[in-house]
C-alpha positions in Angstrom: 30.7 -19.6 17.1 28.4 -16.7 16.0 30.1 -13.2 15.6 29.2 -11.1 18.2 28.8 -7.9 16.2 27.1 -6.1 13.5 27.1 -3.0 12.1 24.3 -0.1 13.2 23.9 0.4 9.4 22.5 -3.5 9.4 20.0 -2.5 12.3 18.5 0.3 10.9 17.8 -1.6 8.1 16.0 -4.7 9.7 14.0 -1.5 11.6 13.1 0.3 9.3 12.3 0.8 5.3 14.6 3.1 3.4 13.0 6.5 2.0 13.0 5.2 -1.2 10.8 2.5 -0.6 7.2 3.5 0.3 6.2 -0.5 0.9 4.0 -0.4 -1.4 5.2 -4.2 -2.0 4.8 -5.3 -5.4 1.1 -4.8 -5.8 -0.8 -2.0 -6.4 -3.9 -1.5 -4.0 -4.5 2.1 -4.3 -7.8 1.5 -5.7 -8.6 -1.2 -4.0 -11.6 -0.9 -1.6 -13.0 -4.0 0.4 -15.5 -4.2 3.4 -13.5 -5.7 6.3 -16.0 -6.1 9.1 -14.1 -5.6 12.3 -16.2 -5.7 15.6 -14.4 -4.6 18.6 -16.0 -6.4 21.6 -13.6 -5.5 24.7 -16.3 -3.1 25.8 -19.1 -5.3 25.8 -17.4 -7.8 27.6 -16.1 -4.9 30.2 -19.7 -4.3 30.8 -21.2 -7.3 31.7 -21.7 -7.4 35.1 -24.6 -10.1 35.8 -24.9 -14.1 35.4 -27.9 -13.4 32.7 -25.5 -10.9 30.8 -22.9 -13.0 30.6 -25.3 -16.5 29.7 -26.5 -14.1 26.8 -23.3 -13.2 25.6 -21.4 -16.3 25.4 -24.7 -17.8 23.8 -24.8 -15.1 21.0 -21.1 -15.9 20.6 -20.0 -19.7 20.3 -17.0 -19.4 19.2 -15.7 -16.9 21.7 -17.8 -19.2 24.3 -15.5 -22.6 23.6 -12.3 -20.8 22.6 -11.7 -17.9 25.1 -13.8 -19.1 27.8 -12.9 -22.6 27.9 -16.1 -23.9 27.2 -15.1 -26.1 24.4 -13.1 -29.2 24.0 -14.1 -30.2 27.9 -14.5 -34.3 28.1 -17.5 -35.2 29.2 -18.8 -35.7 33.0 -19.5 -38.9 32.2 -16.0 -39.8 30.3 -14.4 -38.3 33.4 -16.0 -40.8 35.7 -14.9 -43.8 33.2 -11.5 -42.4 33.7 -11.7 -41.7 37.2 -12.4 -45.6 38.0 -9.7 -46.5 35.6 -7.2 -44.5 37.2 -8.4 -45.9 40.4 -7.8 -49.4 39.5 -4.0 -48.5 38.9 -1.3 -49.9 40.9 0.6 -46.5 41.4 -2.5 -44.3 42.1 -4.4 -47.0 44.1 -1.5 -46.6 46.6 -2.3 -43.4 47.8 -5.7 -44.2 49.0 -3.6 -46.7 51.3 -0.6 -44.7 52.5 -1.3 -45.2 56.3 0.3 -42.0 57.3 1.3 -38.7 55.6 4.9 -39.4 55.8 4.2 -42.6 53.7 1.8 -40.6 51.2 5.1 -38.3 50.7 7.0 -41.3 50.2 4.8 -42.8 47.0 5.2 -39.4 45.6 8.9 -39.0 46.0 9.6 -42.4 44.4 7.4 -41.2 41.4 7.6 -37.4 40.4 5.3 -37.6 37.3 2.5 -39.2 39.6 3.4 -36.2 42.4 3.0 -33.5 39.4 -0.2 -35.2 38.7 -1.9 -35.5 41.7 -0.9 -31.7 43.3 0.2 -29.1 40.3 -3.1 -28.4 39.1 -4.7 -28.3 42.4 -2.6 -26.2 44.6 -1.7 -24.1 41.9 -5.6 -23.3 41.3 -6.0 -23.3 45.4 -3.8 -20.9 47.1 -3.2 -21.8 50.8 -3.5 -25.3 50.1 -1.1 -27.9 50.7 0.2 -31.3 50.0 -1.6 -32.1 53.5 -5.0 -31.4 52.4 -4.0 -33.1 49.0 -3.5 -36.3 51.7 -6.6 -35.8 53.5 -8.7 -35.8 50.1 -7.3 -39.5 49.9 -7.1 -40.7 53.3 -11.1 -40.2 53.8 -12.2 -41.0 50.5 -13.7 -44.1 50.0 -13.6 -44.1 46.6 -11.7 -47.6 46.3 -14.8 -49.1 47.7 -17.5 -47.7 45.4 -18.8 -50.8 43.9 -18.8 -50.6 39.9 -20.7 -53.1 37.9 -21.8 -52.8 34.2 -25.3 -52.6 35.2 -24.7 -49.6 37.2 -21.8 -47.9 35.0 -20.8 -44.4 36.5 -23.8 -43.6 38.6 -22.8 -45.0 41.7 -19.2 -43.0 41.3 -21.3 -40.1 40.6 -23.8 -40.5 43.5 -20.8 -41.1 45.9 -19.1 -37.6 44.7 -22.1 -35.5 44.4 -22.4 -36.4 48.1 -19.1 -35.5 49.1 -18.3 -32.1 46.7 -14.5 -31.8 48.3 -13.3 -35.0 46.8 -15.8 -34.2 43.6 -13.8 -30.5 43.3 -10.5 -32.6 43.9 -10.7 -35.5 41.4 -12.6 -33.5 38.7 -9.7 -30.9 38.8 -7.2 -33.9 37.7 -9.2 -34.0 34.3 -9.6 -30.0 34.0 -13.2 -30.7 34.5 -15.9 -28.0 35.5 -19.2 -28.4 35.0 -21.1 -25.6 32.2 -22.6 -24.1 35.7 -19.4 -23.7 37.4 -17.7 -22.5 34.2 -20.1 -19.3 34.1 -19.6 -19.3 37.8 -15.7 -18.5 37.5 -16.0 -16.6 34.4 -18.1 -14.0 36.1 -16.1 -14.1 39.0 -13.0 -13.5 36.8 -14.6 -10.3 34.8 -15.6 -9.0 38.1 -12.3 -9.4 39.1 -9.9 -5.8 39.8 -7.0 -7.4 37.8 -9.2 -8.0 35.1 -10.2 -4.3 34.8 -6.7 -3.4 34.6 -6.5 -5.5 31.8 -9.2 -3.8 30.0 -7.9 -0.5 31.0 -4.4 -1.7 29.5 -5.8 -3.3 26.2 -7.6 -0.1 25.3 -4.6 1.8 25.9 -1.7 -0.2 24.2 -3.8 -1.6 21.1 -5.1 0.8 18.9 -8.0 -1.0 17.1 -8.0 1.6 14.6 -4.5 0.5 13.4 -5.3 -3.0 13.4 -8.4 -3.0 11.6 -6.2 -0.4 8.8 -3.4 -3.0 8.6 -5.4 -5.8 8.0 -7.7 -4.1 5.8 -4.5 -3.4 3.5 -3.1 -6.9 4.1 -6.2 -8.0 3.0 -6.6 -6.1 -0.2 -3.3 -7.7 -0.9 -4.6 -10.9 -0.8 -7.6 -10.5 -2.8 -5.0 -8.8 -5.7 -3.8 -12.2 -5.6 -6.3 -14.4 -5.0 -9.8 -13.2 -6.3 -11.5 -15.7 -4.7 -10.5 -15.0 -1.4 -13.8 -14.5 1.2 -12.8 -11.6 3.4 -13.6 -13.5 7.2 -15.2 -11.5 9.7 -12.9 -10.1 12.6 -13.8 -9.8 15.9 -11.3 -8.3 19.1 -12.1 -10.1 22.6 -10.3 -10.0 25.8 -11.0 -12.6 28.1 -7.8 -13.2 30.7 -6.2 -14.6 29.1 -8.3 -17.6 27.5 -6.5 -17.5 23.9 -4.6 -15.7 21.9 -6.2 -16.4 18.6 -9.0 -18.2 16.9 -8.7 -19.2 13.1 -11.0 -20.1 10.0 -12.1 -19.3 6.8 -14.7 -17.1 8.0 -14.1 -16.0 11.6 -10.9 -14.7 13.0 -11.3 -14.0 16.8 -8.2 -12.1 18.4 -7.6 -12.6 22.1 -5.8 -8.7 22.3 -4.7 -9.5 26.1 -1.9 -11.4 25.0 -0.5 -8.8 22.5 -0.2 -6.0 25.4 3.8 -6.0 25.4 6.2 -5.2 27.8 4.3 -2.5 29.3 1.5 -4.4 30.8 1.1 -5.0 34.4 -0.4 -8.3 33.5 1.5 -10.9 30.8 0.3 -14.6 29.2 1.7 -17.1 31.0 3.8 -18.8 28.4 7.7 -19.0 28.3 9.7 -15.4 28.8 11.4 -16.3 24.9 7.4 -16.5 23.6 6.7 -13.5 25.1 8.9 -10.7 23.3 6.6 -11.8 20.4 3.4 -11.1 22.1 3.3 -7.5 21.3 0.8 -4.9 19.7 3.5 -5.2 16.7 3.3 -9.0 16.0 -0.4 -9.1 16.2 -1.4 -8.7 12.4 1.8 -10.7 11.2 1.0 -13.3 13.2 -2.6 -13.2 12.2 -1.3 -13.3 8.1 1.0 -15.8 8.6 -2.0 -18.0 9.8 -3.7 -17.0 6.6 -1.0 -18.3 4.6 -1.6 -21.9 5.4 -4.8 -21.7 3.3 -2.6 -20.6 0.3 1.0 -22.4 1.4 0.8 -26.0 -0.8 3.4 -28.4 1.2 4.1 -32.0 1.0 2.0 -34.2 3.1 2.9 -36.8 5.2 6.5 -37.0 6.6 8.8 -34.4 5.9 12.2 -33.5 5.8 14.4 -30.5 7.7 14.4 -28.9 4.4 10.7 -29.5 3.7 9.8 -27.9 6.9 12.5 -25.3 6.0 10.6 -24.2 2.7 7.0 -24.5 4.3 7.8 -21.9 6.9 9.8 -19.7 4.6 7.0 -19.5 2.1 4.6 -18.8 5.1 7.2 -15.8 6.3 7.8 -14.5 2.7 3.7 -14.7 2.1 3.6 -12.4 5.4 5.9 -10.1 4.2 5.0 -9.6 0.7 1.2 -9.1 2.6 2.7 -6.2 4.6 5.6 -5.1 2.9 6.7 -2.4 5.5 6.7 -4.5 8.2 10.4 -4.9 9.5 12.0 -8.5 9.1 12.4 -9.1 12.6 8.9 -8.8 13.6 7.8 -10.8 10.7 10.2 -13.3 12.4 9.4 -13.1 15.7 13.1 -12.3 16.5 14.2 -9.3 18.3 16.4 -6.9 16.1 19.6 -8.2 17.7 18.3 -11.9 17.4 18.3 -11.3 13.6 21.7 -9.2 13.3 23.3 -12.5 14.9 21.7 -15.0 12.4 22.5 -12.3 9.4 25.9 -11.7 10.7 26.5 -15.8 10.9 24.4 -16.9 7.9 27.3 -18.5 6.4 28.3 -20.4 9.7 24.5 -21.4 10.5 24.7 -22.9 6.6 27.8 -25.0 7.0 26.2 -26.5 10.2 23.5 -27.4 8.1 25.4 -29.3 5.4 27.9 -30.4 8.0 25.3 -32.5 10.0 23.8 -33.8 7.0 20.5 -32.1 8.2 18.7 -30.9 5.2 17.9 -34.2 4.0 17.2 -35.7 7.4 13.5 -36.7 8.6 14.3 -37.2 12.3 11.6 -36.0 14.7 14.1 -34.7 16.7 16.3 -32.7 14.2 13.0 -30.9 13.4 12.4 -30.0 17.2 16.0 -28.6 17.3 16.3 -26.4 14.4 12.8 -25.4 13.1 10.4 -25.8 16.0 10.2 -23.5 18.8 12.9 -22.6 21.2 14.7 -20.3 23.2 17.6 -20.8 21.5 19.8 -23.5 19.1 22.9 -24.4 21.6 23.9 -27.2 18.9 24.8 -24.4 16.4 25.7 -21.3 19.7 24.4 -19.9 22.3 23.6 -16.7 20.5 21.7 -18.5 17.4 17.8 -17.9 18.0 15.3 -20.8 18.0 13.8 -21.6 14.6 16.8 -20.7 12.6 15.4 -23.5 10.4 12.7 -21.2 9.8 14.6 -18.2 8.7 17.1 -20.0 7.1 14.4 -21.7 4.8 13.0 -17.9 4.5 16.5 -17.1 2.8 16.2 -19.8 0.5 12.7 -18.9 -0.6 14.2 -14.9 -1.3 16.7 -16.2 -3.3 14.7 -18.8 -5.2 12.1 -15.5 -5.9 15.0 -13.4 -7.0 16.6 -15.8 -9.2 13.9 -17.4 -11.1 11.3 -14.5 -10.7 9.0 -16.8 -10.4 5.0 -15.6 -9.8 4.2 -15.3 -5.8 0.8 -17.5 -6.4 3.2 -19.8 -8.5 5.6 -19.9 -5.7 2.9 -20.6 -2.8 1.7 -23.5 -5.2 5.3 -25.1 -5.3 5.2 -28.2 -3.0 8.8 -29.4 -4.4 11.5 -28.0 -1.7 14.6 -29.5 -3.5 13.8 -28.0 -6.4 13.3 -24.8 -4.5 16.4 -25.1 -3.0 18.4 -26.4 -6.3 17.1 -23.3 -8.5 17.7 -20.7 -6.0 21.3 -20.8 -6.2 21.2 -20.3 -2.9 24.8 -18.8 -1.0 25.0 -17.4 2.5 26.5 -14.3 3.3 29.5 -14.2 5.0 30.2 -10.9 6.9 
């Protein structure tokens, strides 16, 4: 069982740098000047009032259009029609068209909960006021199963039918999350004109200081360039889009969805699990971006990996973020609350013993990676107070020990792909508190 106590001095150590530590890290960047381009587009987006203005803005920013306003990654209309044709031929789905009453329709869905979710969840969630009876009326009144489909006509007869029956078209297209480009423009303009989005804009500019974000990125990128002189600075753009996305990340362009990172003070939060929301705050924004940046430099074994290899890979990513952001608290780097970090730290020996006793380190079972390394609110296999991603945190402790023990250079550390070598040479021993 995890220990339920921790000392105040331990918490203070997590929350701040000591007076003797100027947070300069191991790299002198006092004379480094970089030309980081940061463009805050939130004000421009807020000023969009017409369809022409929206079209002009999104066409000028294709990545933002695709990633943050949902234009990208959509299936083609023809693919949706092919998928719908195939779906109608399936026994379970086809039976919904043949239900002779609402009660029979409801009974079919009761016998197949996944089918119920598929045909009702998205439609009812996006159409307040609609009910299962409305879904039944669409199926019972549809002639879709009788539409002739031949090789010569392809999907044209199905398209013609749906174009003449817009209620059915809207419903069946929604099953595949398909919207035409015209419909997406209409929906996004309506979204930007919603009073709630105006509140979101006001809170975005109130709660996130882009001057601070720009400065922190500037200093972090300066450190990266000291280690990796060939590193090319990406352009950075900031937007808000009603939670369209949190980040777009590439070598040349980073786009930040600021509305994702407003924190607990915001009136609206992204629709994610509560345990994930705890690290969607202004303080976490830059550390998460720098962890994404680490993937460019963090070499790892290709193919199937063991729990240990996953732990060390994540541990190196966390160490990268800490190296580039030396004044950021470990709890923020890790994405834990101070209490979660304290729980892990005071119980490090118990956690390590669990990994050894259960022979987890060399397991390549995906289930073990999901339980101990991937996202979870907590790890009940160890204790209900053990935070999720505990394998990542433990990997970070091993990487720290490896650096201290071997005095390996930072670039060499990031290039190392042998997780067993890192563990062995770290001479890692957990701290028992």
